[in-house]
C-alpha positions in Angstrom: 125.8 101.6 120.2 125.9 98.5 118.0 123.5 97.9 115.2 121.9 95.2 117.3 121.4 97.6 120.2 119.9 100.1 117.8 117.4 97.5 116.5 116.3 96.8 120.1 115.9 100.4 120.9 113.9 101.1 117.7 111.6 98.1 117.2 110.0 97.4 113.8 107.1 99.8 113.0 104.7 98.3 110.4 102.0 99.7 108.2 99.3 98.7 105.7 97.5 100.6 102.9 93.8 100.2 102.3 92.9 101.6 98.8 89.2 102.3 98.5 87.3 102.8 95.3 85.5 101.0 92.5 87.4 103.1 90.0 90.7 101.5 91.0 89.3 98.0 90.7 87.7 98.7 87.3 91.0 100.1 85.9 89.4 103.4 85.1 91.8 105.1 87.6 95.4 104.0 87.8 96.6 104.1 91.4 99.6 106.4 91.9 99.5 106.4 95.7 100.8 103.0 96.8 104.3 103.4 95.5 104.6 107.0 96.8 103.4 105.9 100.3 105.6 102.8 100.3 108.8 104.9 99.4 107.9 107.6 102.0 107.4 105.0 104.8 110.6 103.2 103.9 112.6 106.4 104.0 111.4 107.2 107.6 111.8 103.7 109.0 108.3 102.2 108.7 107.9 98.8 107.0 104.9 98.5 104.7 103.6 94.9 105.1 100.3 94.8 103.2 98.2 96.6 100.6 94.5 95.9 100.0 92.2 97.3 97.4 88.5 97.2 98.2 85.3 98.5 96.4 83.0 101.2 97.7 81.1 98.8 99.9 80.8 99.5 103.6 81.0 95.9 104.8 84.2 95.2 102.8 85.8 98.5 104.0 84.9 97.8 107.6 86.1 94.2 107.7 89.4 95.0 105.9 90.0 98.1 108.1 89.4 96.1 111.3 91.7 93.3 110.2 94.5 95.6 109.2 94.4 98.0 112.2 94.6 95.0 114.5 97.7 93.6 112.7 99.8 96.7 112.0 101.2 99.7 113.8 99.5 102.1 111.3 96.9 101.9 108.5 96.7 104.5 105.7 93.6 104.6 103.6 93.2 106.5 100.3 90.1 107.4 98.5 86.4 107.8 99.2 86.3 111.1 101.2 85.0 113.4 98.5 81.5 115.0 98.1 79.6 112.3 96.1 77.2 109.6 97.2 79.7 106.8 96.8 82.3 108.5 99.0 81.6 106.3 102.1 85.0 106.0 103.6 84.3 108.3 106.6 81.0 106.5 107.4 82.8 103.1 107.1 85.6 104.2 109.4 83.1 105.4 112.0 81.3 102.0 111.7 84.6 100.2 112.1 85.4 102.1 115.3 81.8 102.0 116.6 81.5 105.8 116.9 79.1 108.4 115.7 79.7 110.6 112.7 78.5 114.2 112.0 79.5 117.5 110.5 82.6 118.7 112.3 82.8 122.5 113.0 86.6 122.4 112.5 86.2 120.8 109.1 83.5 123.2 108.1 85.8 126.1 109.0 88.5 124.6 106.8 86.2 124.3 103.9 85.0 127.9 104.5 88.6 129.0 103.6 87.9 127.9 100.1 84.2 128.0 99.5 81.9 131.0 100.3 78.9 130.2 102.5 76.5 130.1 99.5 78.7 127.4 97.9 78.9 125.1 100.9 76.1 123.0 99.6 75.0 119.5 100.9 77.6 117.7 98.7 80.6 119.8 99.8 79.5 119.5 103.4 79.7 115.7 103.1 83.5 116.3 103.2 83.1 117.8 106.7 81.5 114.6 108.2 84.1 113.3 110.6 83.9 110.3 113.0 83.6 111.3 116.7 87.0 111.6 118.4 89.0 111.9 115.2 91.8 114.5 114.7 91.8 116.4 111.4 94.6 116.2 108.8 95.1 119.5 107.1 94.8 119.7 103.3 96.8 122.6 101.9 95.6 121.8 98.3 91.8 121.8 98.5 91.1 122.4 102.2 88.8 119.4 102.6 90.5 117.5 105.5 91.5 114.0 106.1 91.4 112.6 109.6 93.1 110.3 112.1 91.4 108.0 114.5 93.3 105.4 116.5 96.1 104.1 114.3 94.2 104.8 111.1 95.0 107.8 108.8 92.3 108.5 106.3 93.5 110.5 103.3 92.3 111.6 99.8 92.7 109.5 96.7 93.9 112.4 94.5 97.7 112.0 94.5 98.6 115.7 95.0 96.2 116.0 97.9 97.2 112.7 99.5 100.9 113.7 99.3 100.1 117.0 101.0 98.3 115.1 103.8 101.1 112.6 104.2 103.5 115.5 104.7 101.4 116.6 107.6 101.1 113.1 109.0 104.7 111.9 108.5 106.4 113.9 111.3 103.8 112.6 113.9 104.6 108.9 113.3 106.8 106.8 115.4 109.5 105.1 113.3 111.8 102.1 113.6 115.3 101.3 112.4 115.5 102.1 108.7 116.0 99.3 106.3 119.3 99.6 104.4 119.6 98.4 100.8 122.3 97.8 98.3 121.9 96.7 94.7 124.4 94.6 92.8 124.1 94.3 89.0 124.9 90.7 88.1 125.6 90.9 84.4 123.9 87.4 84.3 120.5 86.0 83.8 118.3 85.3 86.8 118.4 81.6 86.1 122.2 81.6 86.2 122.2 82.6 89.9 118.9 81.6 91.4 120.1 78.5 93.2 123.2 80.2 94.6 121.2 83.2 95.8 119.0 80.8 97.7 122.0 79.3 99.4 123.3 82.8 100.3 119.9 83.8 101.7 119.9 80.7 104.0 123.4 81.5 105.2 122.4 85.1 106.0 119.0 85.0 107.7 119.2 88.6 108.9 119.0 89.9 105.4 116.4 89.8 102.6 117.7 89.1 99.1 115.7 89.6 95.9 116.5 89.2 92.3 115.0 91.4 89.6 115.5 90.6 85.9 115.6 93.3 83.3 116.7 93.8 79.7 119.8 95.9 79.3 121.7 97.2 76.3 123.7 94.0 76.3 120.8 91.6 76.7 119.2 89.9 79.7 120.5 91.0 83.1 119.6 90.9 86.8 119.8 93.3 89.7 120.3 91.6 93.1 118.9 93.7 95.9 120.1 93.0 99.5 118.2 94.6 102.4 118.8 94.6 106.2 118.5 96.8 109.2 122.0 95.7 110.3 124.8 97.4 108.3 127.4 94.7 109.2 125.2 91.8 108.2 124.2 93.7 105.0 127.9 94.1 104.1 128.6 90.4 104.7 125.7 89.3 102.5 126.6 91.8 99.7 130.2 90.5 99.8 128.9 86.9 99.4 126.7 87.9 96.5 129.5 89.7 94.7 131.8 86.8 95.2 129.2 84.4 93.9 128.5 86.5 90.9 132.2 86.8 90.0 132.6 83.1 90.3 129.6 82.4 88.1 130.8 84.9 85.5 134.2 83.2 85.4 132.6 79.7 85.1 130.3 80.7 82.2 133.1 82.3 80.3 134.8 78.9 80.5 
């Protein structure tokens, strides 16, 4: 099977992340989930296309969720499924799908594995409120479940818990052809090669080329990252980048 045939057999699978929480927007909490989810999805052949961060306001959660779930194969939400009054993600998801929400006996049973009956107070039972028709996502860390409804996966904001949930979700997802990537260190400043990289990108439309400047032990430098689902086209573009860099280094040395 050729790389082109493989791409046709495994179409692109896309995703978005919806981060929910006033604490993220205020800067009080630094998000640690976006990068983790992005890397996880890339490694299994799902292309992350968009990330949104919204406050704890139902109208904004609902409108963003409905926009994203219509546009992408999957949507992953993080945050807002805890025991406090401002944890409104579950209610917002139910509103977005137009379904009822109530205490789910399955979720209560999961919480009972951690909390004795006399500690399952009103606040903790909020974590058992699940939209009708949703499937639960097991939580091996604190037992309070996430859930999946339609193409939306609702997960915790606490990184360790989110990661445990993603490990449960990951094997159930359909995946596409993985994006291959190769990095070429230029030994040059980004401005030295910007025009030439643009020309190479135009000549190789099946690849994505990005340049990322950094400061090395010898001064300003640039990493050129080439990405493609097609290994042959990736190799062709990488060869062109390396050839261009070599020529530019020679020219600058005079």
